[in-house]
Structures are given as C-alpha cells and as structure tokens.
N, C-alpha and C positions, 0 to 999 in steps of 0.2 A: 282356467287353472293350468299352470305350467307343468308338463309331465315330469315326474321325478326320475332321475337316472338310476339305473340299478347299482347298488353298492357292491363292493367286492364279495364274491361268493363265500358263504360260510362253509364249514366242513360238510362234505356230502353226507356223512353218516348222521350228523345232527339234523340236517335238512330233511333227510329221508324219514327220520323218526317223527318229526313234526307233521309231515305229510301223511304218514301211516296213522297217526293218532287222530287225524281229522275225520269228521263225520262225512263231509262231502267237499271235494276240492273243485275249484274252477281254474282251468289253465287259460291264461290270456296274455296279452302283450304282443311281442314279435313285430312291432312296427319297424319297418326298415330292415328286418332280419333276413338272413340268407335262407335258401332252401334247406341246407344241411341243418341249420338251427331249428327250422320249423319241423323237419322230420324228427329230430331228437325230442322236441317238445311234444309232438304228437305221440311218440313212443311212450313218453312219461305219462301222458294223459290216459293212454290205453292200459298201461300197467296199473294206474291208480283207479281206473273206472271213473275218471273225472269228467265234469262238464267242460266243453271247449267252445270258446267264443272270443273274438278279437276286437269287438266293438264297432264293426261295420254297420252303417245305417240300414242297409238292405235287409239283413237278417234280424234287425231289431223290430221290423214291421211285421204285424200279424200275417200280411199277405205274402211275405217272403221275397226272395230276390227277383227283381224284374227280369233278368236275363233267363232265369229258369222258367218263369211263367209266360214270357212273351217271345223270347228268342231275339235278343237285341242284335241289330245290324250296326256295327261300329267300325271306325277307321281311325288311322293316325291323322293328326292335324295336317301333316304334309299332303295327305290326299285331298283335303279341302283346298289347299293352295294350288295344287296341280290340276284339279279336275272341276271343282264346283263353279257354276255360274249363278247359283242362288244359295245364299246363306241365311238360314232362319235362326235368329237368336231367341231361344225359348227361355224366358224368365231369367235372363242373365245379361250382363254388359261386360264382355271380356276386355274391352278397352280400359275399363276402370279396375278390373280385378286380375286379369291375366294378359297384360300387354304383349307378352311374347307370342301368345296364341293369336291375339287380335291382329298382330302383324302378318299372320298367315292368311287372313281373309283377302282373297285376290281382288285387286282393284277393278277387274272386269265384272265382278259378281254383284248382282242385286242383293240388297240386304233387307230382310223383313223381320220386324220385331213382334214376337208373340209371347203371351196371349195379349189380345187387345184390352184396353180399359173397359170395365163393365162386365168382364167375363172371368170366370175362374179358369185356371189352366186346364182342368179336366173337361169343362164344358167346351172350351175352344178346341182342344185336341180331338174330342169326340165329334164335334160338328165338322171340323176340317177332314177328319177321317171319313165321315159320311159323304162329304162333297167330293172327295177324291175317288171313293169307291162306288158310290151310287149315283150321285149327280143331281137329283131333283132338289130344287131350291126350297128351303124352309119358308113357310108363309110369313113368319115374323120378319121385321125389317129394322131391328135394333142396330145401332152403330157397330157393335162388336160382331154382329152377324155379317154386316157389309165388309168388315175388315177380314173376316174369314173367307168370304167370297174372293176378295182381292188376293189373299194369300194363295187360294186354290188356283187362280188365274196365273199367278207368278210361277207356281209349281208346274202348271201345264206348259208354260213357255220355256222352262229351264231344261237343260240337257243333263245336269247333275246337281243334286240337292244335298247340302250339308246342313244338319240341324244341330246346333250347339246348345248343350244343356248344362245345368248345374244341379247339384244335390239340393233337394227341397225339404221343407219341414213337414211334409205330409206324413202323419204317423202311421197310416194304413198302407200306403204304397200305391194308391190308385193313380196318382198323377204320373209317376214314371211309367207305370203300365200303359196309360193312355197315350203318352208321347211315344213310347217305344212301338206300340201298335201302329201309330200313325206313320212312323218312319218305315216300318215294314210294308205298309200299304203302298207308300210311294215307291219303295224299292222294287215292288212287283211290277212297276210300270216303267221305271227308268233308274239309272244309277242314283242311289241315295244312301246316306249313312248318318249315324249319330256320333257326335264328338262330345265327350264329357269334359267339363272344366276341372273336375275333381279327380285327379289321378290319385290312386290309393297307394299308400306305402305298406299296405298289408298284402300285397300281391303274392309273395312267397307263402305266407302263412295260410292264406285262403286257398291257394292252389293245392298245397299239401293236404290240408284238411278235406278238400273236395276229393282228392285221390283216395284218401283213407276212409272217409265217412260219408261221402256222397253229397256233401253240402259244404259251403265255405265258412260256416259257423253255426251257432245256436244248436250245438250237438249236446243233448241232455246227458248222455253217458257215452264216453268213448269206448269203443270195442274194436279189437283187432280185425274182426269180421264185418265191421261197419259201425253204425251208430244211429241213434234216433234223432232225426232232425225236427226241431220244434221251433219254427220261426216266431219271433216275438217272445214266446213263452220262455225259451231257454237262452235268450240273449244274455250277455254278461250283465248288462244294466238291470234287466228284469230279475235275474237270479239274486243279485245283490240287494235290490230294493225289497224283495220278498224275504230276504235273509234265508235263502235256501242253501247257501254254501257257508261254511264256517272257516274255510281256508282258501286263499288265493295264491296260486303259483304265478307270480308276475314275472314274465320272461322279457327282459330288456325294457324297451319303451312301450308304454301303454297308450291307447287312445284316450283323448281328453275326457270323453264321456264316461269311460270306465274308471279313470282316476277320480273323477268327481263322485261317482257312485261309491267307490271305496271310501272316500273321505266321509261321506254321509253315514257310513256304517260305524264309525268310531272304533272303540275298543272291543266291540263285539266280534270283530273279524280279525283273524290272523292272516297277515300278508307276508309271504315268503318271496323276496325279490332276488332274482338270479340274473346273471348276464346272459344275453342271447348269443352265447358262444357254444358251438357244438361240443367241444371238449368238456366244458363245465357241465353241460346238460347230460352228456354221456356218463360222467362221473357220478352224477346224482342218480341216474338210471341204474348204474351198477350197484350203488349202495342200496337201492330199493330191491334189486334182485337178490341181495344177500340177507334180506330180512328173514327172521325165523319162520319155519314152516307153519302155516295156519294163521299167520299174521294178516290183518286187514290190508287191502280190501279183499 
C-alpha cells in the first residue's frame, strides 16, 4: 500500500479539540522527519498521554529490539570495503537488492552465504556461535553442519569479518538475536561487525523517542518523566488491531505496515493527519496548552 501524504494542516484549535475528545491517541508517522519535528511530536504525545510508535519491526516483536537485548556491533558499509577480508551474506543477496552496497564488497574478500540449505537461520547461527566460542564438533554430520564448519574455518582464517544482514520475517525476534550474538562472539576474537541492508528512515523519531522514553517505540503511554515500554504489545500495529486507540495523530509519512493497519480499522478510527513540520506541530501543541482547565487528558 502506497503511504498517503499528509494533507495541509487544519486549524490547530480544531485539531486540538479532536485530540482532546479522543479516548486514547496513538502518535505515529515521522518517516524521514527531522529531529526538531520528532521532538515536537513527542511533546504532543506527552501532553496527550498518548501511545507512541512509528512502525519499526524491532519493537513490533515481543522480544523487543535486538540492539537492546544483545548489543549489536555495527559499522558503515565503507568499513567493509576498507577492512573486511571475509564477508558473510546472511539471508540476503545485496547484488540483487542493494547493488550500491554490493559494490563495496572488496574483491580480495572471501564470500560465504549463510544459512546453508537444510538449516534455519537460528539453528545455523547458534551452531556457528558454538563452533566459534567452544570448538568441539557436533556428532551429527548433516550437510548444513559441514557448511557451518567450513564457515567457522573461514572466520578463523580471516583478519576482519563483515556480516551483511537483512530484516527478516521472524515475528518473535530470535533470528536477529542469534545473528547479533554470533557477530559479537566473533568480534571478541578479531575485528567483526554487522551491516544491515535495511537502513531506517525512522532514525530521528526513534532517537528522540529513546531520549524521552527509554525505547525507540512501543511506548504505551508517553510521559515527560519517561514512559512504559511494551514491545509487541504496544506497537502501532498491535494497538490498531486490538482497537485500543480511537484516534491516530499521523505525523507526515507513515510506515506501510501502520497505514495498512489503519485501513483495516475503517470508519471506527479517527485519523488526524498533520505535516511533519516543527512549526505546525508547535502550533497544535500551543492549542492543546490553551484547552480549558480540567479538560482531558
């Protein structure tokens, strides 16, 4: 579904009245927005006591963000070009999907494709982690186990390892957790890092949300002193599917998954679309601050 652009902002007082009348508001959007716009949107969320989520896959999983659980070791693709002599393509083919990044794979580097056929990504990552950290060979001799042994030998020969990954469809988050732990294990022995093919255009929104509320999304209720982080449970998609919000403040461009969830709600949901412009958001915040004493929230 093609994301809908934000229409011209309505009168701030009218918008504020609609937000105040709502039972529970979700603040979302901000794809490609500036830090200033994200700050203003988070100020609005705190004033409304709204839920906050931008549609990132990591916080939609019950296990939560991989970087918070495992401590990802990441680098810019230029580091791969300059330093790596082993590149592991984990569940992806950048030559087909990201040719500009594929061009940064150095010609001198050995390339290993994982996971091997016959193994899930989680099984391969955990076995390779075991081989890197512990060493004893498993008794089984399946083809995918032999492929993991070969990958371990390539890692041992390398002086710097780059692991290229892509967002996966794992709804729980165990796959990225397993791969991230593997990269960390290699990095304890020699230079190693992960490069994701999926650059996020939610960087500003997620950074500001983390500063304000301690997590990059799935905030059940924004508060100026923090917020309650509920991965999976309080993601935008889950809140909309369970009809736990009756009004969405859609700031600028929305993630496709959130737009799709809004569309499935039909007329049961009020959607207030505003531009991701700091001035417009501040005008709306000022209108909320002028609401009568005792007014919700």
